[in-house]
N, CA, C, O and CB atoms as a CASP TS submission, in Angstrom:
PFRMAT TS
TARGET T0000
AUTHOR 0000-0000-0000
METHOD Language model
MODEL 1
PARENT N/A
ATOM      1  N   UNK     1      20.591 -63.281 147.330  1.00  0.00           N
ATOM      2  CA  UNK     1      19.926 -64.808 146.296  1.00  0.00           C
ATOM      3  C   UNK     1      19.782 -65.258 148.024  1.00  0.00           C
ATOM      4  O   UNK     1      20.531 -65.106 148.989  1.00  0.00           O
ATOM      5  CB  UNK     1      21.435 -66.188 144.728  1.00  0.00           C
ATOM      6  N   UNK     2      18.325 -65.924 147.829  1.00  0.00           N
ATOM      7  CA  UNK     2      17.889 -66.747 148.720  1.00  0.00           C
ATOM      8  C   UNK     2      17.665 -68.084 148.633  1.00  0.00           C
ATOM      9  O   UNK     2      17.330 -68.561 147.549  1.00  0.00           O
ATOM     10  CB  UNK     2      17.027 -66.353 149.040  1.00  0.00           C
ATOM     11  N   UNK     3      17.870 -69.166 150.159  1.00  0.00           N
ATOM     12  CA  UNK     3      17.755 -70.338 149.708  1.00  0.00           C
ATOM     13  C   UNK     3      16.356 -71.090 148.641  1.00  0.00           C
ATOM     14  O   UNK     3      16.441 -72.223 148.167  1.00  0.00           O
ATOM     15  CB  UNK     3      17.915 -70.894 150.933  1.00  0.00           C
ATOM     16  N   UNK     4      15.476 -70.415 148.494  1.00  0.00           N
ATOM     17  CA  UNK     4      14.287 -71.081 147.527  1.00  0.00           C
ATOM     18  C   UNK     4      14.621 -70.584 146.044  1.00  0.00           C
ATOM     19  O   UNK     4      14.182 -71.143 145.039  1.00  0.00           O
ATOM     20  CB  UNK     4      12.575 -70.512 147.995  1.00  0.00           C
ATOM     21  N   UNK     5      15.447 -69.469 146.035  1.00  0.00           N
ATOM     22  CA  UNK     5      16.267 -69.330 144.901  1.00  0.00           C
ATOM     23  C   UNK     5      16.551 -69.957 144.212  1.00  0.00           C
ATOM     24  O   UNK     5      15.996 -70.352 143.186  1.00  0.00           O
ATOM     25  CB  UNK     5      17.049 -69.053 144.951  1.00  0.00           C
ATOM     26  N   UNK     6      18.355 -70.368 145.069  1.00  0.00           N
ATOM     27  CA  UNK     6      19.017 -71.707 144.715  1.00  0.00           C
ATOM     28  C   UNK     6      18.372 -72.605 144.630  1.00  0.00           C
ATOM     29  O   UNK     6      18.413 -72.924 143.442  1.00  0.00           O
ATOM     30  CB  UNK     6      19.859 -72.149 145.411  1.00  0.00           C
ATOM     31  N   UNK     7      17.442 -73.609 145.426  1.00  0.00           N
ATOM     32  CA  UNK     7      16.732 -74.628 145.669  1.00  0.00           C
ATOM     33  C   UNK     7      15.519 -74.786 144.531  1.00  0.00           C
ATOM     34  O   UNK     7      15.052 -75.804 144.022  1.00  0.00           O
ATOM     35  CB  UNK     7      16.287 -74.479 147.076  1.00  0.00           C
ATOM     36  N   UNK     8      15.257 -73.653 144.373  1.00  0.00           N
ATOM     37  CA  UNK     8      14.850 -73.916 142.878  1.00  0.00           C
ATOM     38  C   UNK     8      15.276 -73.891 141.445  1.00  0.00           C
ATOM     39  O   UNK     8      14.801 -74.416 140.438  1.00  0.00           O
ATOM     40  CB  UNK     8      14.148 -73.368 142.744  1.00  0.00           C
ATOM     41  N   UNK     9      16.417 -73.050 141.677  1.00  0.00           N
ATOM     42  CA  UNK     9      17.167 -73.267 140.207  1.00  0.00           C
ATOM     43  C   UNK     9      17.779 -74.903 140.052  1.00  0.00           C
ATOM     44  O   UNK     9      17.831 -75.548 139.005  1.00  0.00           O
ATOM     45  CB  UNK     9      18.644 -72.050 140.094  1.00  0.00           C
ATOM     46  N   UNK    10      18.213 -75.345 141.407  1.00  0.00           N
ATOM     47  CA  UNK    10      18.525 -76.638 141.204  1.00  0.00           C
ATOM     48  C   UNK    10      17.523 -77.430 140.744  1.00  0.00           C
ATOM     49  O   UNK    10      17.766 -77.759 139.583  1.00  0.00           O
ATOM     50  CB  UNK    10      18.990 -77.147 142.237  1.00  0.00           C
ATOM     51  N   UNK    11      16.726 -77.780 141.060  1.00  0.00           N
ATOM     52  CA  UNK    11      15.763 -78.340 140.780  1.00  0.00           C
ATOM     53  C   UNK    11      14.969 -78.409 139.172  1.00  0.00           C
ATOM     54  O   UNK    11      14.660 -79.479 138.648  1.00  0.00           O
ATOM     55  CB  UNK    11      15.132 -77.848 141.710  1.00  0.00           C
ATOM     56  N   UNK    12      14.702 -76.930 138.482  1.00  0.00           N
ATOM     57  CA  UNK    12      14.851 -76.933 137.727  1.00  0.00           C
ATOM     58  C   UNK    12      15.424 -77.596 136.630  1.00  0.00           C
ATOM     59  O   UNK    12      14.851 -78.160 135.697  1.00  0.00           O
ATOM     60  CB  UNK    12      14.915 -76.419 137.948  1.00  0.00           C
ATOM     61  N   UNK    13      17.392 -77.377 136.996  1.00  0.00           N
ATOM     62  CA  UNK    13      18.062 -77.777 135.932  1.00  0.00           C
ATOM     63  C   UNK    13      17.859 -79.544 136.358  1.00  0.00           C
ATOM     64  O   UNK    13      17.370 -80.398 135.619  1.00  0.00           O
ATOM     65  CB  UNK    13      19.746 -77.009 135.834  1.00  0.00           C
ATOM     66  N   UNK    14      18.299 -79.710 137.508  1.00  0.00           N
ATOM     67  CA  UNK    14      17.348 -81.931 137.395  1.00  0.00           C
ATOM     68  C   UNK    14      16.377 -82.156 137.089  1.00  0.00           C
ATOM     69  O   UNK    14      16.139 -83.359 136.975  1.00  0.00           O
ATOM     70  CB  UNK    14      16.951 -82.965 138.627  1.00  0.00           C
ATOM     71  N   UNK    15      15.413 -81.320 136.821  1.00  0.00           N
ATOM     72  CA  UNK    15      14.022 -81.787 135.882  1.00  0.00           C
ATOM     73  C   UNK    15      14.802 -82.069 134.412  1.00  0.00           C
ATOM     74  O   UNK    15      14.978 -83.088 133.745  1.00  0.00           O
ATOM     75  CB  UNK    15      12.565 -80.282 135.703  1.00  0.00           C
ATOM     76  N   UNK    16      15.102 -80.946 134.279  1.00  0.00           N
ATOM     77  CA  UNK    16      15.493 -80.566 132.780  1.00  0.00           C
ATOM     78  C   UNK    16      16.140 -81.800 132.508  1.00  0.00           C
ATOM     79  O   UNK    16      15.404 -82.567 131.888  1.00  0.00           O
ATOM     80  CB  UNK    16      16.503 -79.181 132.500  1.00  0.00           C
ATOM     81  N   UNK    17      17.436 -82.316 132.799  1.00  0.00           N
ATOM     82  CA  UNK    17      18.133 -83.458 132.762  1.00  0.00           C
ATOM     83  C   UNK    17      17.502 -84.380 132.898  1.00  0.00           C
ATOM     84  O   UNK    17      17.512 -85.221 132.000  1.00  0.00           O
ATOM     85  CB  UNK    17      18.982 -83.566 133.462  1.00  0.00           C
ATOM     86  N   UNK    18      16.809 -84.557 133.924  1.00  0.00           N
ATOM     87  CA  UNK    18      15.834 -85.830 133.939  1.00  0.00           C
ATOM     88  C   UNK    18      14.790 -86.231 132.438  1.00  0.00           C
ATOM     89  O   UNK    18      14.856 -87.324 131.875  1.00  0.00           O
ATOM     90  CB  UNK    18      14.728 -85.475 135.304  1.00  0.00           C
ATOM     91  N   UNK    19      13.941 -85.178 132.028  1.00  0.00           N
ATOM     92  CA  UNK    19      13.483 -84.860 130.846  1.00  0.00           C
ATOM     93  C   UNK    19      14.174 -85.408 129.765  1.00  0.00           C
ATOM     94  O   UNK    19      13.745 -86.269 128.997  1.00  0.00           O
ATOM     95  CB  UNK    19      13.429 -83.619 130.742  1.00  0.00           C
ATOM     96  N   UNK    20      15.563 -84.717 129.737  1.00  0.00           N
ATOM     97  CA  UNK    20      16.228 -84.951 128.433  1.00  0.00           C
ATOM     98  C   UNK    20      17.033 -86.596 128.861  1.00  0.00           C
ATOM     99  O   UNK    20      17.551 -87.113 127.872  1.00  0.00           O
ATOM    100  CB  UNK    20      17.480 -83.417 127.989  1.00  0.00           C
ATOM    101  N   UNK    21      17.094 -86.951 129.430  1.00  0.00           N
ATOM    102  CA  UNK    21      17.186 -88.265 129.862  1.00  0.00           C
ATOM    103  C   UNK    21      15.804 -89.403 129.567  1.00  0.00           C
ATOM    104  O   UNK    21      15.967 -90.519 129.074  1.00  0.00           O
ATOM    105  CB  UNK    21      17.473 -88.064 131.386  1.00  0.00           C
ATOM    106  N   UNK    22      14.906 -89.027 129.846  1.00  0.00           N
ATOM    107  CA  UNK    22      13.941 -89.582 129.214  1.00  0.00           C
ATOM    108  C   UNK    22      13.553 -89.340 127.919  1.00  0.00           C
ATOM    109  O   UNK    22      12.810 -90.084 127.279  1.00  0.00           O
ATOM    110  CB  UNK    22      13.095 -89.443 129.816  1.00  0.00           C
ATOM    111  N   UNK    23      13.941 -88.521 127.597  1.00  0.00           N
ATOM    112  CA  UNK    23      13.716 -88.236 125.875  1.00  0.00           C
ATOM    113  C   UNK    23      14.786 -89.488 125.390  1.00  0.00           C
ATOM    114  O   UNK    23      14.210 -90.564 125.233  1.00  0.00           O
ATOM    115  CB  UNK    23      14.346 -86.260 125.173  1.00  0.00           C
ATOM    116  N   UNK    24      15.872 -89.494 125.200  1.00  0.00           N
ATOM    117  CA  UNK    24      17.032 -89.920 125.212  1.00  0.00           C
ATOM    118  C   UNK    24      16.604 -91.547 125.392  1.00  0.00           C
ATOM    119  O   UNK    24      16.864 -92.279 124.437  1.00  0.00           O
ATOM    120  CB  UNK    24      17.956 -89.157 126.329  1.00  0.00           C
ATOM    121  N   UNK    25      15.978 -92.117 126.542  1.00  0.00           N
ATOM    122  CA  UNK    25      16.055 -93.651 126.705  1.00  0.00           C
ATOM    123  C   UNK    25      14.827 -93.862 126.306  1.00  0.00           C
ATOM    124  O   UNK    25      14.443 -95.023 126.451  1.00  0.00           O
ATOM    125  CB  UNK    25      16.387 -94.309 128.120  1.00  0.00           C
ATOM    126  N   UNK    26      13.748 -92.785 125.647  1.00  0.00           N
ATOM    127  CA  UNK    26      12.612 -93.581 124.969  1.00  0.00           C
ATOM    128  C   UNK    26      11.565 -93.685 126.272  1.00  0.00           C
ATOM    129  O   UNK    26      10.693 -94.551 126.330  1.00  0.00           O
ATOM    130  CB  UNK    26      13.178 -95.253 124.298  1.00  0.00           C
ATOM    131  N   UNK    27      11.835 -92.414 127.577  1.00  0.00           N
ATOM    132  CA  UNK    27      10.880 -93.472 128.815  1.00  0.00           C
ATOM    133  C   UNK    27      10.140 -92.087 129.146  1.00  0.00           C
ATOM    134  O   UNK    27      10.657 -91.108 129.685  1.00  0.00           O
ATOM    135  CB  UNK    27      11.942 -94.472 130.566  1.00  0.00           C
ATOM    136  N   UNK    28       8.670 -92.237 128.655  1.00  0.00           N
ATOM    137  CA  UNK    28       7.621 -91.562 129.077  1.00  0.00           C
ATOM    138  C   UNK    28       7.971 -90.838 130.100  1.00  0.00           C
ATOM    139  O   UNK    28       8.412 -89.690 130.149  1.00  0.00           O
ATOM    140  CB  UNK    28       6.612 -92.281 129.343  1.00  0.00           C
ATOM    141  N   UNK    29       7.607 -92.034 131.382  1.00  0.00           N
ATOM    142  CA  UNK    29       7.502 -91.931 132.724  1.00  0.00           C
ATOM    143  C   UNK    29       8.750 -90.624 133.615  1.00  0.00           C
ATOM    144  O   UNK    29       8.684 -89.862 134.580  1.00  0.00           O
ATOM    145  CB  UNK    29       7.736 -93.609 133.160  1.00  0.00           C
ATOM    146  N   UNK    30       9.585 -90.932 132.769  1.00  0.00           N
ATOM    147  CA  UNK    30      10.684 -89.760 133.236  1.00  0.00           C
ATOM    148  C   UNK    30      10.564 -88.401 132.813  1.00  0.00           C
ATOM    149  O   UNK    30      10.996 -87.406 133.395  1.00  0.00           O
ATOM    150  CB  UNK    30      12.031 -90.067 132.778  1.00  0.00           C
ATOM    151  N   UNK    31       9.774 -88.480 131.467  1.00  0.00           N
ATOM    152  CA  UNK    31      10.020 -87.325 130.889  1.00  0.00           C
ATOM    153  C   UNK    31       9.145 -86.468 131.663  1.00  0.00           C
ATOM    154  O   UNK    31       9.512 -85.328 131.947  1.00  0.00           O
ATOM    155  CB  UNK    31       9.823 -87.316 129.431  1.00  0.00           C
ATOM    156  N   UNK    32       7.854 -86.984 132.081  1.00  0.00           N
ATOM    157  CA  UNK    32       6.430 -86.527 133.323  1.00  0.00           C
ATOM    158  C   UNK    32       7.868 -86.072 134.316  1.00  0.00           C
ATOM    159  O   UNK    32       8.302 -84.922 134.398  1.00  0.00           O
ATOM    160  CB  UNK    32       4.910 -88.379 134.251  1.00  0.00           C
ATOM    161  N   UNK    33       8.443 -87.279 135.011  1.00  0.00           N
ATOM    162  CA  UNK    33       8.761 -86.570 136.369  1.00  0.00           C
ATOM    163  C   UNK    33       9.897 -85.661 136.292  1.00  0.00           C
ATOM    164  O   UNK    33      10.301 -85.014 137.258  1.00  0.00           O
ATOM    165  CB  UNK    33       9.078 -87.572 137.484  1.00  0.00           C
ATOM    166  N   UNK    34      10.634 -85.610 134.595  1.00  0.00           N
ATOM    167  CA  UNK    34      11.765 -84.523 134.773  1.00  0.00           C
ATOM    168  C   UNK    34      10.462 -83.404 134.570  1.00  0.00           C
ATOM    169  O   UNK    34      10.634 -82.797 135.627  1.00  0.00           O
ATOM    170  CB  UNK    34      13.358 -84.509 133.421  1.00  0.00           C
ATOM    171  N   UNK    35       9.483 -82.837 134.043  1.00  0.00           N
ATOM    172  CA  UNK    35       8.729 -81.873 133.843  1.00  0.00           C
ATOM    173  C   UNK    35       8.336 -81.556 134.876  1.00  0.00           C
ATOM    174  O   UNK    35       8.291 -80.364 135.180  1.00  0.00           O
ATOM    175  CB  UNK    35       7.895 -81.998 133.090  1.00  0.00           C
ATOM    176  N   UNK    36       7.949 -82.508 135.691  1.00  0.00           N
ATOM    177  CA  UNK    36       7.124 -81.930 136.921  1.00  0.00           C
ATOM    178  C   UNK    36       7.815 -81.270 138.063  1.00  0.00           C
ATOM    179  O   UNK    36       7.350 -80.489 138.893  1.00  0.00           O
ATOM    180  CB  UNK    36       6.370 -83.004 137.553  1.00  0.00           C
ATOM    181  N   UNK    37       9.463 -81.914 137.890  1.00  0.00           N
ATOM    182  CA  UNK    37      10.262 -81.021 138.965  1.00  0.00           C
ATOM    183  C   UNK    37      10.548 -79.856 138.712  1.00  0.00           C
ATOM    184  O   UNK    37      10.563 -78.932 139.525  1.00  0.00           O
ATOM    185  CB  UNK    37      11.423 -81.441 139.318  1.00  0.00           C
ATOM    186  N   UNK    38      10.952 -79.769 136.848  1.00  0.00           N
ATOM    187  CA  UNK    38      11.437 -78.479 136.372  1.00  0.00           C
ATOM    188  C   UNK    38      10.035 -77.585 136.867  1.00  0.00           C
ATOM    189  O   UNK    38      10.281 -76.478 137.345  1.00  0.00           O
ATOM    190  CB  UNK    38      11.850 -78.478 134.528  1.00  0.00           C
ATOM    191  N   UNK    39       8.601 -77.994 136.782  1.00  0.00           N
ATOM    192  CA  UNK    39       8.014 -76.883 136.874  1.00  0.00           C
ATOM    193  C   UNK    39       7.886 -76.508 138.909  1.00  0.00           C
ATOM    194  O   UNK    39       7.399 -75.496 139.411  1.00  0.00           O
ATOM    195  CB  UNK    39       6.452 -77.144 135.871  1.00  0.00           C
ATOM    196  N   UNK    40       8.370 -77.452 139.494  1.00  0.00           N
ATOM    197  CA  UNK    40       8.149 -77.313 141.026  1.00  0.00           C
ATOM    198  C   UNK    40       9.529 -76.498 141.302  1.00  0.00           C
ATOM    199  O   UNK    40       9.591 -75.720 142.254  1.00  0.00           O
ATOM    200  CB  UNK    40       7.983 -78.943 141.964  1.00  0.00           C
ATOM    201  N   UNK    41      10.601 -76.701 140.457  1.00  0.00           N
ATOM    202  CA  UNK    41      11.759 -75.523 140.417  1.00  0.00           C
ATOM    203  C   UNK    41      11.346 -74.091 140.231  1.00  0.00           C
ATOM    204  O   UNK    41      11.514 -73.188 141.050  1.00  0.00           O
ATOM    205  CB  UNK    41      12.735 -75.764 139.247  1.00  0.00           C
ATOM    206  N   UNK    42      10.747 -73.993 138.971  1.00  0.00           N
ATOM    207  CA  UNK    42      10.345 -72.704 138.777  1.00  0.00           C
ATOM    208  C   UNK    42       9.826 -72.116 139.572  1.00  0.00           C
ATOM    209  O   UNK    42      10.400 -71.079 139.905  1.00  0.00           O
ATOM    210  CB  UNK    42       9.733 -72.535 137.985  1.00  0.00           C
ATOM    211  N   UNK    43       8.365 -72.496 140.351  1.00  0.00           N
ATOM    212  CA  UNK    43       7.759 -72.201 141.405  1.00  0.00           C
ATOM    213  C   UNK    43       8.329 -71.820 142.729  1.00  0.00           C
ATOM    214  O   UNK    43       8.103 -70.864 143.470  1.00  0.00           O
ATOM    215  CB  UNK    43       7.114 -73.057 141.521  1.00  0.00           C
ATOM    216  N   UNK    44       9.081 -72.775 142.809  1.00  0.00           N
ATOM    217  CA  UNK    44      10.066 -72.084 144.232  1.00  0.00           C
ATOM    218  C   UNK    44      10.919 -71.392 143.668  1.00  0.00           C
ATOM    219  O   UNK    44      11.264 -70.647 144.585  1.00  0.00           O
ATOM    220  CB  UNK    44      10.966 -73.097 145.291  1.00  0.00           C
ATOM    221  N   UNK    45      11.710 -71.015 142.490  1.00  0.00           N
ATOM    222  CA  UNK    45      12.158 -69.812 142.397  1.00  0.00           C
ATOM    223  C   UNK    45      11.354 -68.705 142.186  1.00  0.00           C
ATOM    224  O   UNK    45      11.810 -67.710 142.750  1.00  0.00           O
ATOM    225  CB  UNK    45      12.935 -69.826 141.607  1.00  0.00           C
ATOM    226  N   UNK    46      10.549 -68.554 141.712  1.00  0.00           N
ATOM    227  CA  UNK    46       9.440 -67.407 141.706  1.00  0.00           C
ATOM    228  C   UNK    46       9.090 -66.977 143.065  1.00  0.00           C
ATOM    229  O   UNK    46       8.765 -65.876 143.509  1.00  0.00           O
ATOM    230  CB  UNK    46       8.088 -67.866 141.012  1.00  0.00           C
ATOM    231  N   UNK    47       9.287 -68.486 143.780  1.00  0.00           N
ATOM    232  CA  UNK    47       9.090 -67.605 145.117  1.00  0.00           C
ATOM    233  C   UNK    47       9.626 -66.889 146.075  1.00  0.00           C
ATOM    234  O   UNK    47       9.157 -66.200 146.982  1.00  0.00           O
ATOM    235  CB  UNK    47       8.755 -68.019 145.715  1.00  0.00           C
ATOM    236  N   UNK    48      11.115 -67.272 145.588  1.00  0.00           N
ATOM    237  CA  UNK    48      12.234 -66.990 146.188  1.00  0.00           C
ATOM    238  C   UNK    48      12.476 -65.507 145.323  1.00  0.00           C
ATOM    239  O   UNK    48      13.087 -64.631 145.933  1.00  0.00           O
ATOM    240  CB  UNK    48      13.400 -68.280 146.068  1.00  0.00           C
ATOM    241  N   UNK    49      12.129 -65.287 144.280  1.00  0.00           N
ATOM    242  CA  UNK    49      12.449 -64.159 143.572  1.00  0.00           C
ATOM    243  C   UNK    49      11.344 -63.294 144.642  1.00  0.00           C
ATOM    244  O   UNK    49      11.565 -62.100 144.845  1.00  0.00           O
ATOM    245  CB  UNK    49      12.169 -64.244 141.702  1.00  0.00           C
ATOM    246  N   UNK    50      10.605 -63.716 145.051  1.00  0.00           N
ATOM    247  CA  UNK    50       9.443 -62.435 145.186  1.00  0.00           C
ATOM    248  C   UNK    50       9.542 -62.263 146.568  1.00  0.00           C
ATOM    249  O   UNK    50       9.247 -61.167 147.045  1.00  0.00           O
ATOM    250  CB  UNK    50       7.710 -62.744 144.705  1.00  0.00           C
ATOM    251  N   UNK    51      10.011 -63.428 147.477  1.00  0.00           N
ATOM    252  CA  UNK    51      10.487 -62.816 149.101  1.00  0.00           C
ATOM    253  C   UNK    51      12.059 -61.916 148.791  1.00  0.00           C
ATOM    254  O   UNK    51      12.521 -61.281 149.739  1.00  0.00           O
ATOM    255  CB  UNK    51      10.870 -64.529 150.501  1.00  0.00           C
ATOM    256  N   UNK    52      12.687 -61.912 147.670  1.00  0.00           N
ATOM    257  CA  UNK    52      14.124 -61.318 147.590  1.00  0.00           C
ATOM    258  C   UNK    52      13.326 -59.522 147.595  1.00  0.00           C
ATOM    259  O   UNK    52      13.510 -58.636 148.430  1.00  0.00           O
ATOM    260  CB  UNK    52      15.288 -61.984 145.762  1.00  0.00           C
ATOM    261  N   UNK    53      12.287 -59.483 146.125  1.00  0.00           N
ATOM    262  CA  UNK    53      11.971 -57.950 145.624  1.00  0.00           C
ATOM    263  C   UNK    53      11.510 -57.315 147.236  1.00  0.00           C
ATOM    264  O   UNK    53      12.028 -56.376 147.841  1.00  0.00           O
ATOM    265  CB  UNK    53      10.415 -57.855 144.174  1.00  0.00           C
ATOM    266  N   UNK    54      10.386 -58.174 147.646  1.00  0.00           N
ATOM    267  CA  UNK    54       9.892 -57.858 149.084  1.00  0.00           C
ATOM    268  C   UNK    54      11.369 -57.163 150.075  1.00  0.00           C
ATOM    269  O   UNK    54      11.359 -55.973 150.392  1.00  0.00           O
ATOM    270  CB  UNK    54       9.213 -59.577 149.836  1.00  0.00           C
ATOM    271  N   UNK    55      12.193 -57.809 150.348  1.00  0.00           N
ATOM    272  CA  UNK    55      13.040 -57.712 151.471  1.00  0.00           C
ATOM    273  C   UNK    55      13.519 -56.555 150.330  1.00  0.00           C
ATOM    274  O   UNK    55      12.924 -55.518 150.622  1.00  0.00           O
ATOM    275  CB  UNK    55      14.083 -59.160 152.182  1.00  0.00           C
ATOM    276  N   UNK    56      14.273 -56.373 149.280  1.00  0.00           N
ATOM    277  CA  UNK    56      14.653 -55.341 148.626  1.00  0.00           C
ATOM    278  C   UNK    56      13.896 -53.979 148.819  1.00  0.00           C
ATOM    279  O   UNK    56      14.355 -52.898 149.188  1.00  0.00           O
ATOM    280  CB  UNK    56      14.643 -55.737 147.393  1.00  0.00           C
ATOM    281  N   UNK    57      12.701 -54.297 148.495  1.00  0.00           N
ATOM    282  CA  UNK    57      11.320 -53.006 148.835  1.00  0.00           C
ATOM    283  C   UNK    57      11.530 -52.571 149.989  1.00  0.00           C
ATOM    284  O   UNK    57      11.540 -51.341 150.033  1.00  0.00           O
ATOM    285  CB  UNK    57       9.640 -53.479 148.914  1.00  0.00           C
ATOM    286  N   UNK    58      11.729 -53.161 151.090  1.00  0.00           N
ATOM    287  CA  UNK    58      11.311 -53.046 152.619  1.00  0.00           C
ATOM    288  C   UNK    58      12.721 -52.149 152.726  1.00  0.00           C
ATOM    289  O   UNK    58      12.824 -51.064 153.300  1.00  0.00           O
ATOM    290  CB  UNK    58      11.103 -54.749 153.743  1.00  0.00           C
ATOM    291  N   UNK    59      13.921 -52.972 151.935  1.00  0.00           N
ATOM    292  CA  UNK    59      15.299 -51.872 152.805  1.00  0.00           C
ATOM    293  C   UNK    59      15.215 -50.694 151.639  1.00  0.00           C
ATOM    294  O   UNK    59      15.767 -49.700 152.111  1.00  0.00           O
ATOM    295  CB  UNK    59      17.471 -52.778 152.929  1.00  0.00           C
ATOM    296  N   UNK    60      14.808 -50.467 150.502  1.00  0.00           N
ATOM    297  CA  UNK    60      14.454 -49.350 150.115  1.00  0.00           C
ATOM    298  C   UNK    60      13.613 -48.117 150.863  1.00  0.00           C
ATOM    299  O   UNK    60      13.837 -46.908 150.792  1.00  0.00           O
ATOM    300  CB  UNK    60      13.943 -49.727 149.198  1.00  0.00           C
ATOM    301  N   UNK    61      12.825 -48.651 151.424  1.00  0.00           N
ATOM    302  CA  UNK    61      11.728 -47.833 152.129  1.00  0.00           C
ATOM    303  C   UNK    61      11.828 -47.323 152.998  1.00  0.00           C
ATOM    304  O   UNK    61      10.942 -46.504 153.245  1.00  0.00           O
ATOM    305  CB  UNK    61      10.847 -48.241 152.433  1.00  0.00           C
ATOM    306  N   UNK    62      12.919 -47.485 153.955  1.00  0.00           N
ATOM    307  CA  UNK    62      13.677 -47.712 154.956  1.00  0.00           C
ATOM    308  C   UNK    62      14.681 -46.450 155.434  1.00  0.00           C
ATOM    309  O   UNK    62      14.952 -45.724 156.390  1.00  0.00           O
ATOM    310  CB  UNK    62      14.364 -48.898 154.576  1.00  0.00           C
ATOM    311  N   UNK    63      15.212 -46.908 153.269  1.00  0.00           N
ATOM    312  CA  UNK    63      16.197 -45.774 153.359  1.00  0.00           C
ATOM    313  C   UNK    63      15.453 -44.087 153.120  1.00  0.00           C
ATOM    314  O   UNK    63      15.706 -42.945 153.504  1.00  0.00           O
ATOM    315  CB  UNK    63      17.405 -46.141 152.078  1.00  0.00           C
ATOM    316  N   UNK    64      14.612 -44.636 152.416  1.00  0.00           N
ATOM    317  CA  UNK    64      13.776 -43.068 152.039  1.00  0.00           C
ATOM    318  C   UNK    64      13.150 -42.820 152.938  1.00  0.00           C
ATOM    319  O   UNK    64      12.469 -41.795 152.953  1.00  0.00           O
ATOM    320  CB  UNK    64      12.763 -42.887 150.887  1.00  0.00           C
TER
END
């Protein structure tokens, strides 16, 4: 697991919490900010997943 995967997951969870808080207090602004943070986190995690897959593919290629 790399730092992009970890940071992305943290942003996703934080965004979800912010979005839910916005829903609870009736704040559209907080809901939108939370959703944006979630999207940012999902993208960053996907980048981390791609980096990890590339690293794994390189390691497999070197072994074979």
